[in-house]
C-alpha positions as CSV (number, residue, x, y, z in Angstrom):
1,M,26.1,2.5,9.3
2,K,22.2,2.7,8.7
3,E,20.2,4.3,11.7
4,L,18.2,1.2,12.2
5,K,21.2,-0.9,13.0
6,K,22.2,1.8,15.7
7,P,21.4,0.5,19.3
8,K,18.4,1.5,20.8
9,L,19.9,3.9,23.3
10,Y,21.8,5.6,20.6
11,R,18.7,6.5,18.7
12,K,17.0,7.5,21.8
13,L,19.9,10.1,22.6
14,Y,19.9,11.1,19.1
15,Q,16.3,12.2,19.2
16,L,16.8,13.7,22.5
17,L,19.8,16.0,21.1
18,K,17.8,17.0,18.2
19,F,14.8,17.9,20.4
20,L,17.2,19.9,22.9
21,Y,18.8,21.8,20.2
22,Q,15.4,23.0,19.1
23,T,14.4,23.9,22.7
24,V,17.5,25.6,23.9
25,D,17.4,27.9,20.8
26,N,14.3,29.4,22.4
27,F,16.0,29.8,26.0
28,E,16.0,33.6,27.1
29,K,19.6,35.0,26.4
30,Q,20.9,34.9,29.9
31,Y,20.0,31.1,30.1
32,K,20.7,29.9,26.5
33,Y,24.4,30.4,26.8
34,S,25.1,29.0,30.3
35,L,22.1,26.4,31.3
36,G,21.5,25.9,27.8
37,E,24.9,25.3,26.6
38,E,25.6,22.7,29.9
39,I,22.3,20.8,28.9
40,L,23.8,20.4,25.4
41,K,27.2,19.5,26.5
42,L,25.9,16.8,29.0
43,A,23.4,15.2,26.2
44,W,26.6,15.0,24.2
45,Q,28.9,13.6,26.8
46,C,25.9,10.8,27.2
47,M,25.8,10.0,23.5
48,D,29.6,9.9,23.2
49,L,29.7,7.6,26.2
50,V,27.3,5.2,24.6
51,V,29.5,5.3,21.3
52,K,32.5,4.6,23.5
53,A,31.1,1.9,25.7
54,N,29.8,0.0,22.5
55,A,33.2,0.0,21.1
56,L,34.7,-1.6,24.1
57,S,35.0,-5.2,25.3
58,K,32.5,-6.7,27.8
59,E,35.1,-6.6,30.5
60,T,35.9,-2.8,29.9
61,K,32.6,-1.3,29.4
62,Q,31.6,-1.0,33.1
63,G,33.3,2.2,33.9
64,K,32.0,3.9,30.7
65,I,28.5,2.7,31.7
66,R,28.9,4.2,35.1
67,K,30.0,7.5,33.8
68,L,27.0,7.7,31.3
69,S,24.7,7.0,34.3
70,I,26.2,9.9,36.1
71,A,26.1,12.2,33.3
72,F,22.3,11.4,32.4
73,D,21.4,12.2,36.1
74,Q,23.2,15.3,35.8
75,L,21.3,16.1,32.5
76,K,18.0,15.5,34.2
77,I,18.8,18.0,37.2
78,R,19.6,20.7,34.7
79,L,16.4,19.9,32.7
80,R,14.5,20.3,35.9
81,M,16.1,23.5,36.6
82,A,15.3,24.9,33.1
83,Q,11.6,23.9,33.5
84,E,11.6,25.5,36.9
85,L,13.2,28.9,35.3
86,D,10.4,28.7,32.7
87,Q,12.8,28.1,29.9
88,L,10.7,24.9,29.2
89,S,7.0,24.9,29.0
90,E,5.2,22.1,30.9
91,G,4.4,20.7,27.5
92,Q,8.2,20.4,26.5
93,F,9.0,19.1,29.8
94,S,6.2,16.4,29.5
95,Q,7.4,15.6,26.0
96,L,11.1,15.3,27.2
97,Q,10.2,13.0,29.9
98,T,7.7,10.8,27.9
99,E,9.3,10.7,24.6
100,H,13.0,10.9,25.6
101,M,14.2,10.5,29.0
102,K,11.9,7.9,30.5
103,E,12.9,5.3,28.0
104,A,16.4,6.4,27.9
105,G,16.8,6.2,31.5
106,K,15.4,2.6,31.6
107,L,18.0,1.5,29.0
108,I,20.8,3.1,30.9
109,G,19.5,1.6,34.0
110,G,19.3,-1.9,32.2
111,W,22.8,-1.5,31.1
112,V,24.0,-0.5,34.4
113,K,22.5,-3.5,35.9
114,W,24.0,-5.8,33.3
115,S,27.3,-4.3,33.8
116,N,27.1,-4.8,37.5
117,N,26.5,-8.6,37.0
118,E,29.3,-9.1,34.6
């Protein structure tokens, strides 16, 4: 499937994953294999939940969408911790927020709202 045909949330999370791989690679050793791996794991979990939810019928999506929302919130907390532990610079954290997290959060929130109305 061409990249343009993928859902917008999928594309946003894919971009986020690429950015995270580049930044986690620069974490200090004591954080790279704990906090860094947890960040990547949660980002992949979010991506996997989007893929799974898109494959389900409208009636069965709600549980996956709820799990996605929770995993995304957990990811945001860990990214904040990485920034506070100086593993992400202010610029990197700002870029994460403006280019990746903000729009992905809005898309997830809209999907949650949609699923609650179904």
